[in-house]
mmCIF file as gemmi writes it, N, C-alpha and C atoms, coordinates in Angstrom:
data_model
loop_
_atom_site.group_PDB
_atom_site.id
_atom_site.type_symbol
_atom_site.label_atom_id
_atom_site.label_alt_id
_atom_site.label_comp_id
_atom_site.label_asym_id
_atom_site.label_entity_id
_atom_site.label_seq_id
_atom_site.pdbx_PDB_ins_code
_atom_site.Cartn_x
_atom_site.Cartn_y
_atom_site.Cartn_z
_atom_site.occupancy
_atom_site.B_iso_or_equiv
_atom_site.pdbx_formal_charge
_atom_site.auth_seq_id
_atom_site.auth_asym_id
_atom_site.pdbx_PDB_model_num
ATOM 1 N N . UNK Axp A 1 ? 2.895 -36.972 -13.685 1 0 ? 1 A 1
ATOM 2 C CA . UNK Axp A 1 ? 2.513 -35.562 -13.677 1 0 ? 1 A 1
ATOM 3 C C . UNK Axp A 1 ? 2.897 -34.951 -12.33 1 0 ? 1 A 1
ATOM 4 N N . UNK Axp A 2 ? 3.365 -33.735 -12.363 1 0 ? 2 A 1
ATOM 5 C CA . UNK Axp A 2 ? 3.747 -33.009 -11.159 1 0 ? 2 A 1
ATOM 6 C C . UNK Axp A 2 ? 2.495 -32.666 -10.354 1 0 ? 2 A 1
ATOM 7 N N . UNK Axp A 3 ? 2.414 -33.061 -9.072 1 0 ? 3 A 1
ATOM 8 C CA . UNK Axp A 3 ? 1.209 -32.793 -8.271 1 0 ? 3 A 1
ATOM 9 C C . UNK Axp A 3 ? 0.875 -31.311 -8.149 1 0 ? 3 A 1
ATOM 10 N N . UNK Axp A 4 ? 1.886 -30.441 -8.22 1 0 ? 4 A 1
ATOM 11 C CA . UNK Axp A 4 ? 1.61 -29.004 -8.11 1 0 ? 4 A 1
ATOM 12 C C . UNK Axp A 4 ? 0.808 -28.498 -9.293 1 0 ? 4 A 1
ATOM 13 N N . UNK Axp A 5 ? 0.896 -29.176 -10.423 1 0 ? 5 A 1
ATOM 14 C CA . UNK Axp A 5 ? 0.145 -28.767 -11.604 1 0 ? 5 A 1
ATOM 15 C C . UNK Axp A 5 ? -1.289 -29.277 -11.571 1 0 ? 5 A 1
ATOM 16 N N . UNK Axp A 6 ? -1.611 -30.124 -10.602 1 0 ? 6 A 1
ATOM 17 C CA . UNK Axp A 6 ? -2.945 -30.702 -10.507 1 0 ? 6 A 1
ATOM 18 C C . UNK Axp A 6 ? -3.841 -29.936 -9.538 1 0 ? 6 A 1
ATOM 19 N N . UNK Axp A 7 ? -3.337 -28.916 -8.866 1 0 ? 7 A 1
ATOM 20 C CA . UNK Axp A 7 ? -4.118 -28.17 -7.888 1 0 ? 7 A 1
ATOM 21 C C . UNK Axp A 7 ? -5.293 -27.484 -8.555 1 0 ? 7 A 1
ATOM 22 N N . UNK Axp A 8 ? -6.435 -27.592 -7.913 1 0 ? 8 A 1
ATOM 23 C CA . UNK Axp A 8 ? -7.645 -26.954 -8.428 1 0 ? 8 A 1
ATOM 24 C C . UNK Axp A 8 ? -7.55 -25.457 -8.189 1 0 ? 8 A 1
ATOM 25 N N . UNK Axp A 9 ? -7.84 -24.666 -9.211 1 0 ? 9 A 1
ATOM 26 C CA . UNK Axp A 9 ? -7.861 -23.214 -9.072 1 0 ? 9 A 1
ATOM 27 C C . UNK Axp A 9 ? -6.494 -22.562 -9.07 1 0 ? 9 A 1
ATOM 28 N N . UNK Axp A 10 ? -5.443 -23.314 -9.338 1 0 ? 10 A 1
ATOM 29 C CA . UNK Axp A 10 ? -4.124 -22.692 -9.329 1 0 ? 10 A 1
ATOM 30 C C . UNK Axp A 10 ? -3.867 -21.992 -10.661 1 0 ? 10 A 1
ATOM 31 N N . UNK Axp A 11 ? -3.026 -20.983 -10.626 1 0 ? 11 A 1
ATOM 32 C CA . UNK Axp A 11 ? -2.644 -20.248 -11.824 1 0 ? 11 A 1
ATOM 33 C C . UNK Axp A 11 ? -1.503 -20.997 -12.501 1 0 ? 11 A 1
ATOM 34 N N . UNK Axp A 12 ? -1.537 -21.165 -13.826 1 0 ? 12 A 1
ATOM 35 C CA . UNK Axp A 12 ? -0.434 -21.851 -14.512 1 0 ? 12 A 1
ATOM 36 C C . UNK Axp A 12 ? 0.887 -21.135 -14.279 1 0 ? 12 A 1
ATOM 37 N N . UNK Axp A 13 ? 1.956 -21.899 -14.231 1 0 ? 13 A 1
ATOM 38 C CA . UNK Axp A 13 ? 3.28 -21.314 -14.022 1 0 ? 13 A 1
ATOM 39 C C . UNK Axp A 13 ? 3.671 -20.434 -15.2 1 0 ? 13 A 1
ATOM 40 N N . UNK Axp A 14 ? 4.404 -19.375 -14.892 1 0 ? 14 A 1
ATOM 41 C CA . UNK Axp A 14 ? 4.91 -18.465 -15.909 1 0 ? 14 A 1
ATOM 42 C C . UNK Axp A 14 ? 6.302 -18.931 -16.315 1 0 ? 14 A 1
ATOM 43 N N . UNK Axp A 15 ? 6.659 -18.709 -17.568 1 0 ? 15 A 1
ATOM 44 C CA . UNK Axp A 15 ? 8.003 -19.045 -18.013 1 0 ? 15 A 1
ATOM 45 C C . UNK Axp A 15 ? 8.448 -18.049 -19.074 1 0 ? 15 A 1
ATOM 46 N N . UNK Axp A 16 ? 9.643 -17.528 -18.888 1 0 ? 16 A 1
ATOM 47 C CA . UNK Axp A 16 ? 10.254 -16.658 -19.879 1 0 ? 16 A 1
ATOM 48 C C . UNK Axp A 16 ? 11.712 -17.051 -20.008 1 0 ? 16 A 1
ATOM 49 N N . UNK Axp A 17 ? 12.224 -17.003 -21.223 1 0 ? 17 A 1
ATOM 50 C CA . UNK Axp A 17 ? 13.616 -17.356 -21.468 1 0 ? 17 A 1
ATOM 51 C C . UNK Axp A 17 ? 14.572 -16.302 -20.922 1 0 ? 17 A 1
ATOM 52 N N . UNK Axp A 18 ? 14.158 -15.047 -20.946 1 0 ? 18 A 1
ATOM 53 C CA . UNK Axp A 18 ? 15.018 -13.936 -20.535 1 0 ? 18 A 1
ATOM 54 C C . UNK Axp A 18 ? 14.729 -13.582 -19.08 1 0 ? 18 A 1
ATOM 55 N N . UNK Axp A 19 ? 15.759 -13.377 -18.307 1 0 ? 19 A 1
ATOM 56 C CA . UNK Axp A 19 ? 15.588 -12.948 -16.924 1 0 ? 19 A 1
ATOM 57 C C . UNK Axp A 19 ? 16.293 -11.621 -16.736 1 0 ? 19 A 1
ATOM 58 N N . UNK Axp A 20 ? 15.761 -10.626 -16.077 1 0 ? 20 A 1
ATOM 59 C CA . UNK Axp A 20 ? 14.416 -10.676 -15.537 1 0 ? 20 A 1
ATOM 60 C C . UNK Axp A 20 ? 13.387 -10.636 -16.658 1 0 ? 20 A 1
ATOM 61 N N . UNK Axp A 21 ? 12.261 -11.247 -16.429 1 0 ? 21 A 1
ATOM 62 C CA . UNK Axp A 21 ? 11.203 -11.288 -17.438 1 0 ? 21 A 1
ATOM 63 C C . UNK Axp A 21 ? 10.435 -9.985 -17.503 1 0 ? 21 A 1
ATOM 64 N N . UNK Axp A 22 ? 9.825 -9.734 -18.621 1 0 ? 22 A 1
ATOM 65 C CA . UNK Axp A 22 ? 8.983 -8.554 -18.785 1 0 ? 22 A 1
ATOM 66 C C . UNK Axp A 22 ? 7.551 -8.989 -18.522 1 0 ? 22 A 1
ATOM 67 N N . UNK Axp A 23 ? 6.976 -8.481 -17.447 1 0 ? 23 A 1
ATOM 68 C CA . UNK Axp A 23 ? 5.669 -8.935 -16.999 1 0 ? 23 A 1
ATOM 69 C C . UNK Axp A 23 ? 4.579 -8.707 -18.037 1 0 ? 23 A 1
ATOM 70 N N . UNK Axp A 24 ? 4.669 -7.638 -18.812 1 0 ? 24 A 1
ATOM 71 C CA . UNK Axp A 24 ? 3.625 -7.344 -19.793 1 0 ? 24 A 1
ATOM 72 C C . UNK Axp A 24 ? 3.56 -8.402 -20.895 1 0 ? 24 A 1
ATOM 73 N N . UNK Axp A 25 ? 4.599 -9.221 -21.041 1 0 ? 25 A 1
ATOM 74 C CA . UNK Axp A 25 ? 4.601 -10.273 -22.058 1 0 ? 25 A 1
ATOM 75 C C . UNK Axp A 25 ? 4.147 -11.624 -21.508 1 0 ? 25 A 1
ATOM 76 N N . UNK Axp A 26 ? 3.85 -11.701 -20.214 1 0 ? 26 A 1
ATOM 77 C CA . UNK Axp A 26 ? 3.468 -12.972 -19.604 1 0 ? 26 A 1
ATOM 78 C C . UNK Axp A 26 ? 2.042 -13.351 -19.968 1 0 ? 26 A 1
ATOM 79 N N . UNK Axp A 27 ? 1.832 -14.65 -20.185 1 0 ? 27 A 1
ATOM 80 C CA . UNK Axp A 27 ? 0.496 -15.18 -20.442 1 0 ? 27 A 1
ATOM 81 C C . UNK Axp A 27 ? 0.305 -16.411 -19.578 1 0 ? 27 A 1
ATOM 82 N N . UNK Axp A 28 ? -0.681 -16.489 -18.729 1 0 ? 28 A 1
ATOM 83 C CA . UNK Axp A 28 ? -1.637 -15.437 -18.414 1 0 ? 28 A 1
ATOM 84 C C . UNK Axp A 28 ? -0.988 -14.359 -17.561 1 0 ? 28 A 1
ATOM 85 N N . UNK Axp A 29 ? -1.587 -13.187 -17.568 1 0 ? 29 A 1
ATOM 86 C CA . UNK Axp A 29 ? -1.059 -12.056 -16.801 1 0 ? 29 A 1
ATOM 87 C C . UNK Axp A 29 ? -1.255 -12.298 -15.306 1 0 ? 29 A 1
ATOM 88 N N . UNK Axp A 30 ? -0.291 -11.906 -14.465 1 0 ? 30 A 1
ATOM 89 C CA . UNK Axp A 30 ? -0.454 -12.046 -13.023 1 0 ? 30 A 1
ATOM 90 C C . UNK Axp A 30 ? -1.593 -11.158 -12.521 1 0 ? 30 A 1
ATOM 91 N N . UNK Axp A 31 ? -2.341 -11.622 -11.527 1 0 ? 31 A 1
ATOM 92 C CA . UNK Axp A 31 ? -3.424 -10.795 -10.983 1 0 ? 31 A 1
ATOM 93 C C . UNK Axp A 31 ? -2.86 -9.575 -10.259 1 0 ? 31 A 1
ATOM 94 N N . UNK Axp A 32 ? -3.593 -8.491 -10.275 1 0 ? 32 A 1
ATOM 95 C CA . UNK Axp A 32 ? -3.182 -7.257 -9.611 1 0 ? 32 A 1
ATOM 96 C C . UNK Axp A 32 ? -4.171 -6.921 -8.5 1 0 ? 32 A 1
ATOM 97 N N . UNK Axp A 33 ? -3.7 -6.323 -7.413 1 0 ? 33 A 1
ATOM 98 C CA . UNK Axp A 33 ? -4.594 -5.966 -6.301 1 0 ? 33 A 1
ATOM 99 C C . UNK Axp A 33 ? -5.462 -4.765 -6.678 1 0 ? 33 A 1
ATOM 100 N N . UNK Axp A 34 ? -6.653 -5.001 -7.208 1 0 ? 34 A 1
ATOM 101 C CA . UNK Axp A 34 ? -7.468 -3.897 -7.717 1 0 ? 34 A 1
ATOM 102 C C . UNK Axp A 34 ? -8.615 -3.499 -6.796 1 0 ? 34 A 1
ATOM 103 N N . UNK Axp A 35 ? -9.087 -4.409 -5.954 1 0 ? 35 A 1
ATOM 104 C CA . UNK Axp A 35 ? -10.267 -4.1 -5.157 1 0 ? 35 A 1
ATOM 105 C C . UNK Axp A 35 ? -9.94 -3.614 -3.746 1 0 ? 35 A 1
ATOM 106 N N . UNK Axp A 36 ? -8.671 -3.475 -3.411 1 0 ? 36 A 1
ATOM 107 C CA . UNK Axp A 36 ? -8.28 -3.05 -2.071 1 0 ? 36 A 1
ATOM 108 C C . UNK Axp A 36 ? -8.547 -1.563 -1.879 1 0 ? 36 A 1
ATOM 109 N N . UNK Axp A 37 ? -9.195 -1.21 -0.79 1 0 ? 37 A 1
ATOM 110 C CA . UNK Axp A 37 ? -9.458 0.186 -0.452 1 0 ? 37 A 1
ATOM 111 C C . UNK Axp A 37 ? -8.508 0.597 0.676 1 0 ? 37 A 1
ATOM 112 N N . UNK Axp A 38 ? -7.624 1.531 0.399 1 0 ? 38 A 1
ATOM 113 C CA . UNK Axp A 38 ? -6.666 1.99 1.397 1 0 ? 38 A 1
ATOM 114 C C . UNK Axp A 38 ? -7.319 2.814 2.493 1 0 ? 38 A 1
ATOM 115 N N . UNK Axp A 39 ? -6.604 2.961 3.608 1 0 ? 39 A 1
ATOM 116 C CA . UNK Axp A 39 ? -7.116 3.718 4.754 1 0 ? 39 A 1
ATOM 117 C C . UNK Axp A 39 ? -6.182 4.857 5.154 1 0 ? 39 A 1
ATOM 118 N N . UNK Axp A 40 ? -5.292 5.269 4.248 1 0 ? 40 A 1
ATOM 119 C CA . UNK Axp A 40 ? -4.351 6.379 4.474 1 0 ? 40 A 1
ATOM 120 C C . UNK Axp A 40 ? -3.403 6.149 5.648 1 0 ? 40 A 1
ATOM 121 N N . UNK Axp A 41 ? -3.058 4.898 5.916 1 0 ? 41 A 1
ATOM 122 C CA . UNK Axp A 41 ? -2.109 4.593 6.989 1 0 ? 41 A 1
ATOM 123 C C . UNK Axp A 41 ? -0.718 5.141 6.691 1 0 ? 41 A 1
ATOM 124 N N . UNK Axp A 42 ? -0.407 5.369 5.417 1 0 ? 42 A 1
ATOM 125 C CA . UNK Axp A 42 ? 0.92 5.862 5.039 1 0 ? 42 A 1
ATOM 126 C C . UNK Axp A 42 ? 0.884 7.302 4.535 1 0 ? 42 A 1
ATOM 127 N N . UNK Axp A 43 ? -0.203 8.018 4.804 1 0 ? 43 A 1
ATOM 128 C CA . UNK Axp A 43 ? -0.33 9.408 4.359 1 0 ? 43 A 1
ATOM 129 C C . UNK Axp A 43 ? 0.806 10.241 4.951 1 0 ? 43 A 1
ATOM 130 N N . UNK Axp A 44 ? 1.451 11.03 4.094 1 0 ? 44 A 1
ATOM 131 C CA . UNK Axp A 44 ? 2.561 11.864 4.531 1 0 ? 44 A 1
ATOM 132 C C . UNK Axp A 44 ? 3.906 11.151 4.52 1 0 ? 44 A 1
ATOM 133 N N . UNK Axp A 45 ? 3.916 9.884 4.166 1 0 ? 45 A 1
ATOM 134 C CA . UNK Axp A 45 ? 5.155 9.109 4.101 1 0 ? 45 A 1
ATOM 135 C C . UNK Axp A 45 ? 5.61 9.01 2.648 1 0 ? 45 A 1
ATOM 136 N N . UNK Axp A 46 ? 6.899 8.781 2.45 1 0 ? 46 A 1
ATOM 137 C CA . UNK Axp A 46 ? 7.457 8.582 1.111 1 0 ? 46 A 1
ATOM 138 C C . UNK Axp A 46 ? 8.148 7.228 1.076 1 0 ? 46 A 1
ATOM 139 N N . UNK Axp A 47 ? 8.099 6.576 -0.076 1 0 ? 47 A 1
ATOM 140 C CA . UNK Axp A 47 ? 8.748 5.27 -0.196 1 0 ? 47 A 1
ATOM 141 C C . UNK Axp A 47 ? 9.439 5.15 -1.547 1 0 ? 47 A 1
ATOM 142 N N . UNK Axp A 48 ? 10.528 4.403 -1.564 1 0 ? 48 A 1
ATOM 143 C CA . UNK Axp A 48 ? 11.238 4.063 -2.793 1 0 ? 48 A 1
ATOM 144 C C . UNK Axp A 48 ? 11.184 2.549 -2.913 1 0 ? 48 A 1
ATOM 145 N N . UNK Axp A 49 ? 10.536 2.063 -3.958 1 0 ? 49 A 1
ATOM 146 C CA . UNK Axp A 49 ? 10.366 0.629 -4.165 1 0 ? 49 A 1
ATOM 147 C C . UNK Axp A 49 ? 11.298 0.188 -5.284 1 0 ? 49 A 1
ATOM 148 N N . UNK Axp A 50 ? 12.23 -0.713 -4.976 1 0 ? 50 A 1
ATOM 149 C CA . UNK Axp A 50 ? 13.098 -1.255 -6.021 1 0 ? 50 A 1
ATOM 150 C C . UNK Axp A 50 ? 12.364 -2.391 -6.719 1 0 ? 50 A 1
ATOM 151 N N . UNK Axp A 51 ? 12.506 -2.47 -8.026 1 0 ? 51 A 1
ATOM 152 C CA . UNK Axp A 51 ? 11.801 -3.495 -8.792 1 0 ? 51 A 1
ATOM 153 C C . UNK Axp A 51 ? 10.308 -3.252 -8.824 1 0 ? 51 A 1
ATOM 154 N N . UNK Axp A 52 ? 9.902 -1.988 -8.758 1 0 ? 52 A 1
ATOM 155 C CA . UNK Axp A 52 ? 8.49 -1.639 -8.676 1 0 ? 52 A 1
ATOM 156 C C . UNK Axp A 52 ? 7.718 -1.759 -9.969 1 0 ? 52 A 1
ATOM 157 N N . UNK Axp A 53 ? 8.363 -2.205 -11.041 1 0 ? 53 A 1
ATOM 158 C CA . UNK Axp A 53 ? 7.668 -2.323 -12.325 1 0 ? 53 A 1
ATOM 159 C C . UNK Axp A 53 ? 6.929 -3.641 -12.48 1 0 ? 53 A 1
ATOM 160 N N . UNK Axp A 54 ? 7.218 -4.633 -11.63 1 0 ? 54 A 1
ATOM 161 C CA . UNK Axp A 54 ? 6.56 -5.93 -11.797 1 0 ? 54 A 1
ATOM 162 C C . UNK Axp A 54 ? 6.63 -6.752 -10.515 1 0 ? 54 A 1
ATOM 163 N N . UNK Axp A 55 ? 5.861 -7.813 -10.488 1 0 ? 55 A 1
ATOM 164 C CA . UNK Axp A 55 ? 5.911 -8.781 -9.401 1 0 ? 55 A 1
ATOM 165 C C . UNK Axp A 55 ? 5.588 -8.201 -8.038 1 0 ? 55 A 1
ATOM 166 N N . UNK Axp A 56 ? 6.347 -8.643 -7.042 1 0 ? 56 A 1
ATOM 167 C CA . UNK Axp A 56 ? 6.124 -8.208 -5.666 1 0 ? 56 A 1
ATOM 168 C C . UNK Axp A 56 ? 6.345 -6.708 -5.543 1 0 ? 56 A 1
ATOM 169 N N . UNK Axp A 57 ? 7.364 -6.177 -6.224 1 0 ? 57 A 1
ATOM 170 C CA . UNK Axp A 57 ? 7.625 -4.739 -6.172 1 0 ? 57 A 1
ATOM 171 C C . UNK Axp A 57 ? 6.439 -3.931 -6.654 1 0 ? 57 A 1
ATOM 172 N N . UNK Axp A 58 ? 5.797 -4.376 -7.741 1 0 ? 58 A 1
ATOM 173 C CA . UNK Axp A 58 ? 4.605 -3.682 -8.251 1 0 ? 58 A 1
ATOM 174 C C . UNK Axp A 58 ? 3.475 -3.737 -7.227 1 0 ? 58 A 1
ATOM 175 N N . UNK Axp A 59 ? 3.246 -4.914 -6.661 1 0 ? 59 A 1
ATOM 176 C CA . UNK Axp A 59 ? 2.17 -5.059 -5.677 1 0 ? 59 A 1
ATOM 177 C C . UNK Axp A 59 ? 2.396 -4.136 -4.485 1 0 ? 59 A 1
ATOM 178 N N . UNK Axp A 60 ? 3.641 -4.065 -4.009 1 0 ? 60 A 1
ATOM 179 C CA . UNK Axp A 60 ? 3.961 -3.188 -2.879 1 0 ? 60 A 1
ATOM 180 C C . UNK Axp A 60 ? 3.749 -1.728 -3.266 1 0 ? 60 A 1
ATOM 181 N N . UNK Axp A 61 ? 4.221 -1.324 -4.444 1 0 ? 61 A 1
ATOM 182 C CA . UNK Axp A 61 ? 4.068 0.066 -4.889 1 0 ? 61 A 1
ATOM 183 C C . UNK Axp A 61 ? 2.596 0.456 -4.981 1 0 ? 61 A 1
ATOM 184 N N . UNK Axp A 62 ? 1.774 -0.425 -5.547 1 0 ? 62 A 1
ATOM 185 C CA . UNK Axp A 62 ? 0.344 -0.135 -5.685 1 0 ? 62 A 1
ATOM 186 C C . UNK Axp A 62 ? -0.314 -0.02 -4.315 1 0 ? 62 A 1
ATOM 187 N N . UNK Axp A 63 ? -0.031 -0.96 -3.427 1 0 ? 63 A 1
ATOM 188 C CA . UNK Axp A 63 ? -0.666 -0.935 -2.106 1 0 ? 63 A 1
ATOM 189 C C . UNK Axp A 63 ? -0.193 0.248 -1.265 1 0 ? 63 A 1
ATOM 190 N N . UNK Axp A 64 ? 1.094 0.595 -1.337 1 0 ? 64 A 1
ATOM 191 C CA . UNK Axp A 64 ? 1.58 1.777 -0.615 1 0 ? 64 A 1
ATOM 192 C C . UNK Axp A 64 ? 0.875 3.033 -1.125 1 0 ? 64 A 1
ATOM 193 N N . UNK Axp A 65 ? 0.728 3.141 -2.444 1 0 ? 65 A 1
ATOM 194 C CA . UNK Axp A 65 ? 0.048 4.308 -3.012 1 0 ? 65 A 1
ATOM 195 C C . UNK Axp A 65 ? -1.408 4.35 -2.559 1 0 ? 65 A 1
ATOM 196 N N . UNK Axp A 66 ? -2.071 3.2 -2.52 1 0 ? 66 A 1
ATOM 197 C CA . UNK Axp A 66 ? -3.465 3.162 -2.06 1 0 ? 66 A 1
ATOM 198 C C . UNK Axp A 66 ? -3.58 3.517 -0.587 1 0 ? 66 A 1
ATOM 199 N N . UNK Axp A 67 ? -2.497 3.33 0.164 1 0 ? 67 A 1
ATOM 200 C CA . UNK Axp A 67 ? -2.484 3.709 1.577 1 0 ? 67 A 1
ATOM 201 C C . UNK Axp A 67 ? -2.065 5.168 1.77 1 0 ? 67 A 1
ATOM 202 N N . UNK Axp A 68 ? -1.851 5.895 0.679 1 0 ? 68 A 1
ATOM 203 C CA . UNK Axp A 68 ? -1.595 7.325 0.77 1 0 ? 68 A 1
ATOM 204 C C . UNK Axp A 68 ? -0.145 7.75 0.696 1 0 ? 68 A 1
ATOM 205 N N . UNK Axp A 69 ? 0.784 6.823 0.519 1 0 ? 69 A 1
ATOM 206 C CA . UNK Axp A 69 ? 2.207 7.174 0.46 1 0 ? 69 A 1
ATOM 207 C C . UNK Axp A 69 ? 2.557 7.794 -0.89 1 0 ? 69 A 1
ATOM 208 N N . UNK Axp A 70 ? 3.57 8.657 -0.886 1 0 ? 70 A 1
ATOM 209 C CA . UNK Axp A 70 ? 4.175 9.128 -2.131 1 0 ? 70 A 1
ATOM 210 C C . UNK Axp A 70 ? 5.168 8.043 -2.535 1 0 ? 70 A 1
ATOM 211 N N . UNK Axp A 71 ? 4.988 7.461 -3.717 1 0 ? 71 A 1
ATOM 212 C CA . UNK Axp A 71 ? 5.769 6.299 -4.128 1 0 ? 71 A 1
ATOM 213 C C . UNK Axp A 71 ? 6.655 6.629 -5.321 1 0 ? 71 A 1
ATOM 214 N N . UNK Axp A 72 ? 7.916 6.238 -5.228 1 0 ? 72 A 1
ATOM 215 C CA . UNK Axp A 72 ? 8.844 6.285 -6.358 1 0 ? 72 A 1
ATOM 216 C C . UNK Axp A 72 ? 9.333 4.859 -6.574 1 0 ? 72 A 1
ATOM 217 N N . UNK Axp A 73 ? 9.477 4.465 -7.845 1 0 ? 73 A 1
ATOM 218 C CA . UNK Axp A 73 ? 9.969 3.12 -8.128 1 0 ? 73 A 1
ATOM 219 C C . UNK Axp A 73 ? 11.247 3.189 -8.95 1 0 ? 73 A 1
ATOM 220 N N . UNK Axp A 74 ? 12.11 2.205 -8.736 1 0 ? 74 A 1
ATOM 221 C CA . UNK Axp A 74 ? 13.283 2.039 -9.598 1 0 ? 74 A 1
ATOM 222 C C . UNK Axp A 74 ? 13.134 0.684 -10.274 1 0 ? 74 A 1
ATOM 223 N N . UNK Axp A 75 ? 13.67 0.573 -11.488 1 0 ? 75 A 1
ATOM 224 C CA . UNK Axp A 75 ? 13.493 -0.654 -12.257 1 0 ? 75 A 1
ATOM 225 C C . UNK Axp A 75 ? 14.526 -0.713 -13.366 1 0 ? 75 A 1
ATOM 226 N N . UNK Axp A 76 ? 14.686 -1.907 -13.931 1 0 ? 76 A 1
ATOM 227 C CA . UNK Axp A 76 ? 15.564 -2.081 -15.082 1 0 ? 76 A 1
ATOM 228 C C . UNK Axp A 76 ? 14.858 -1.548 -16.322 1 0 ? 76 A 1
ATOM 229 N N . UNK Axp A 77 ? 15.43 -1.766 -17.464 1 0 ? 77 A 1
ATOM 230 C CA . UNK Axp A 77 ? 14.911 -1.219 -18.719 1 0 ? 77 A 1
ATOM 231 C C . UNK Axp A 77 ? 13.632 -1.939 -19.164 1 0 ? 77 A 1
ATOM 232 N N . UNK Axp A 78 ? 12.566 -1.778 -18.379 1 0 ? 78 A 1
ATOM 233 C CA . UNK Axp A 78 ? 11.269 -2.388 -18.675 1 0 ? 78 A 1
ATOM 234 C C . UNK Axp A 78 ? 10.201 -1.304 -18.533 1 0 ? 78 A 1
ATOM 235 N N . UNK Axp A 79 ? 10.285 -0.299 -19.387 1 0 ? 79 A 1
ATOM 236 C CA . UNK Axp A 79 ? 9.448 0.888 -19.261 1 0 ? 79 A 1
ATOM 237 C C . UNK Axp A 79 ? 7.959 0.599 -19.404 1 0 ? 79 A 1
ATOM 238 N N . UNK Axp A 80 ? 7.586 -0.357 -20.248 1 0 ? 80 A 1
ATOM 239 C CA . UNK Axp A 80 ? 6.169 -0.698 -20.417 1 0 ? 80 A 1
ATOM 240 C C . UNK Axp A 80 ? 5.554 -1.196 -19.123 1 0 ? 80 A 1
ATOM 241 N N . UNK Axp A 81 ? 6.268 -2.067 -18.409 1 0 ? 81 A 1
ATOM 242 C CA . UNK Axp A 81 ? 5.782 -2.558 -17.125 1 0 ? 81 A 1
ATOM 243 C C . UNK Axp A 81 ? 5.686 -1.416 -16.116 1 0 ? 81 A 1
ATOM 244 N N . UNK Axp A 82 ? 6.67 -0.522 -16.122 1 0 ? 82 A 1
ATOM 245 C CA . UNK Axp A 82 ? 6.658 0.602 -15.185 1 0 ? 82 A 1
ATOM 246 C C . UNK Axp A 82 ? 5.474 1.527 -15.447 1 0 ? 82 A 1
ATOM 247 N N . UNK Axp A 83 ? 5.164 1.772 -16.707 1 0 ? 83 A 1
ATOM 248 C CA . UNK Axp A 83 ? 4.011 2.624 -17.04 1 0 ? 83 A 1
ATOM 249 C C . UNK Axp A 83 ? 2.711 1.992 -16.563 1 0 ? 83 A 1
ATOM 250 N N . UNK Axp A 84 ? 2.618 0.67 -16.65 1 0 ? 84 A 1
ATOM 251 C CA . UNK Axp A 84 ? 1.41 -0.012 -16.179 1 0 ? 84 A 1
ATOM 252 C C . UNK Axp A 84 ? 1.281 0.111 -14.66 1 0 ? 84 A 1
ATOM 253 N N . UNK Axp A 85 ? 2.396 0.036 -13.942 1 0 ? 85 A 1
ATOM 254 C CA . UNK Axp A 85 ? 2.377 0.223 -12.49 1 0 ? 85 A 1
ATOM 255 C C . UNK Axp A 85 ? 1.912 1.631 -12.151 1 0 ? 85 A 1
ATOM 256 N N . UNK Axp A 86 ? 2.357 2.605 -12.922 1 0 ? 86 A 1
ATOM 257 C CA . UNK Axp A 86 ? 2.024 4.014 -12.684 1 0 ? 86 A 1
ATOM 258 C C . UNK Axp A 86 ? 0.526 4.276 -12.752 1 0 ? 86 A 1
ATOM 259 N N . UNK Axp A 87 ? -0.193 3.51 -13.584 1 0 ? 87 A 1
ATOM 260 C CA . UNK Axp A 87 ? -1.637 3.7 -13.73 1 0 ? 87 A 1
ATOM 261 C C . UNK Axp A 87 ? -2.316 3.434 -12.422 1 0 ? 87 A 1
């Protein structure tokens, strides 16, 4: 058995046949930064996040928005994931 799969409290690995994967189809779903309270460190700033519909790009887009930035994201044809980021 792979020792990385034996870690206590670890999240199971994700696998999709198609790359890039569509995050909304992943099971289990990746955790999202929901409890972070921003402090407006980026108020008045604008950002363009590439790949902002999922993964690290989504996390960055959400956190920048919580910090007060105006955020725009670019992404491939994965509109469902992008709509979830927008929420």
